[in-house]
N, C-alpha and C positions, 0 to 999 in steps of 0.2 A: 630308746626303742630302736630296733633294727629294721631295716627295710630291704626288700629284695624285689627285683623286676619279675613280674609275673608274665610268663609266656602266653597264658590264656587270655587275660584281660588287657595285656600290653600296658600295664600301669604298675606303679610301685605299690607293693602290699607289705603289711607288717609281717615280721617273721622273727624267729628266735635267733640268737647269736650264732649258733652252729650252722643253720641253713643259710644265713646271710653271708657267711664267709666261705661256704662251699657251694659253688654254683651248680645248678642243674642236677643236683643229687649225686655228684661225684664225690667219692670219699678219698681222702689221702691214703696212699699205700706206702708202706715202708718196705724198701727192698730187703730181701732176706740175705743177699750177699752183695758185696761191692762189685760194680761193673769192671770188666777187664779194661786194661789200658789199650787205647787205639794207636796213638802215636808214641814213638820213642819207647818201645817195649824193651825193658831191660833184659839182659841175657841171663841174669840170675835173680831170683826172688830176693827182695830186700831183707827178709827175715833170715835168710841163710847166711849172709855175710855181715849183717849189721846195717849201718846207715849208708854205706857206700853202694852206689848203683853204677854198674858198667853198662854202657849202651853199645849197640851194634855199630860198627863203622868207625872210621878215624875222624878226628876233628880237622876239617879242611879250612877253617876260618883263617888261621895264620897264613897259609899259602895264598889264599885269595886276597888277603889284605896286602901281602907283598906284591902280588901281580897288579892289583888295582892302584896302588900308591906309588908305583914307579913313575918318575917324571920323564916320560918319553914323548910327550906331546900328543899322544893319541887320546881321543875322547873315551870315556868310560865304557860306552857301549861297543867299542871295537877292540878292547884290550886283550881279549882271549883268542884272537887269531881268526882262523878260517870259519869255525862255527858261528862266530859273531858276525862276520862279514856276510855269510850266507843268509843268516836270519835277517840282517839289516836290509840286504838287497831284495830278499823275497818280500819283506814288509813294504818297502818302497815301491816295488813293482805292483803289488796288489793295491796299494793306495792309488797309484797313478792310473791303473786299470779301472778301479772303481770310480774315480773322478771322470774318466773318459766315458765310461758306461752311463753315468748320471747325465753328462752333457748330451750324449746321443739320445737318451730317453727324453730329456727335456725338449730337444730339437724336434723329435718325432711327435711329442705331445702338442707342440705349438703349431704344427702344420695342420691345415684343415683337411678333413677327410674327402676323398673323391667319391662321388656317387656313380 
């Protein structure tokens, strides 16, 4: 026997197999066409050229591997130069500013109110 939660009585009630597996009267719908690709959209449809898919843009992974694997003594988060330094320093400044703001707020909250 199959059971389904009844929204009216707030209890389990007996039901058929079809209604037990499809909750709240929702019916499964089969899409008529396949959804379009969101990420990595190929430049040509696969059926035009066979199994080969060409993607937009160049492969940057070998260049980035070469940059990040050079033994120059720099940490990984600083290897790409000025943009990395700017991002690192901005993050550190916001972190220190946030800590100072929290400390000031705690100090002000700890002081008694003057009437």
